[in-house]
C-alpha positions as CSV (number, residue, x, y, z in Angstrom):
1,M,96.6,93.3,107.2
2,D,95.1,89.7,107.4
3,G,92.4,88.0,109.5
4,K,89.4,88.7,110.7
5,G,87.2,90.3,113.8
6,L,84.5,92.3,115.4
7,F,86.1,95.7,116.8
8,W,83.0,96.2,119.6
9,F,82.2,100.1,120.9
10,H,80.8,101.5,123.6
11,L,79.4,104.7,122.8
12,E,77.9,107.2,125.9
13,G,74.0,106.9,125.5
14,E,74.3,104.6,122.4
15,P,73.8,101.0,122.0
16,I,77.0,98.9,122.2
17,F,77.8,97.3,118.3
18,N,80.0,96.0,116.5
19,L,82.4,96.2,113.0
20,L,83.4,93.1,111.1
21,C,86.7,94.0,110.4
22,E,88.2,91.6,107.7
23,K,91.7,91.9,105.5
24,G,92.1,95.2,103.8
25,D,89.8,97.6,106.0
26,L,90.8,100.6,107.7
27,I,89.2,101.9,111.0
28,S,89.8,105.2,113.1
29,V,89.4,105.5,116.4
30,P,89.1,108.1,117.9
31,E,90.8,109.0,121.4
32,G,89.2,107.7,124.3
33,T,86.2,106.0,122.4
34,K,85.6,102.9,124.8
35,H,86.3,100.0,122.9
36,W,87.4,96.1,122.4
37,F,88.3,93.5,119.8
38,D,87.1,89.8,119.7
39,A,89.1,87.8,117.2
40,G,86.5,84.8,117.9
41,E,87.1,81.8,119.1
42,T,87.4,79.3,116.3
43,N,91.0,80.2,114.7
44,P,91.7,83.5,115.8
45,F,93.8,85.5,114.1
46,V,94.3,88.9,112.9
47,K,96.8,90.8,111.5
48,A,96.4,94.9,112.0
49,I,99.0,98.1,111.8
50,R,98.4,99.8,114.9
51,I,98.6,104.3,114.3
52,F,99.4,106.2,117.1
53,I,99.6,109.7,117.8
54,D,102.0,109.4,120.4
55,M,103.5,106.5,122.6
56,S,100.6,107.1,125.4
57,G,98.2,105.7,122.6
58,W,99.7,102.0,123.4
59,V,98.3,101.7,126.9
60,P,95.4,100.7,127.4
61,H,92.3,101.8,129.9
62,Y,90.6,99.4,131.9
63,T,87.2,100.0,132.4
64,D,87.0,96.8,134.4
65,S,83.2,96.9,133.1
66,Q,82.9,93.4,132.4
67,I,80.3,94.8,129.7
68,E,81.9,92.6,127.5
69,K,80.5,89.2,129.4
70,S,77.1,90.3,128.1
71,F,78.2,89.7,124.7
72,A,79.8,86.5,124.8
73,D,77.4,84.5,122.9
74,F,77.3,86.7,119.7
75,K,78.2,84.4,116.7
76,M,81.2,86.2,114.3
77,P,80.1,86.3,110.6
């Protein structure tokens, strides 16, 4: 709805990649897809609508892999 950030995806057997999401974008993340969202360090702001089939979708399943730290120096466009 507003703001921007990077949606990072960690798919099995594939390189990790990100998708810049900005105001008005709509994405669908399949159930069980490893991912994280980064609103950035400078003025982090995002307003989103999240839609789930049932309430279990609201519960995060953390991997504790710390893989996101490998991308900490990535600069948002």
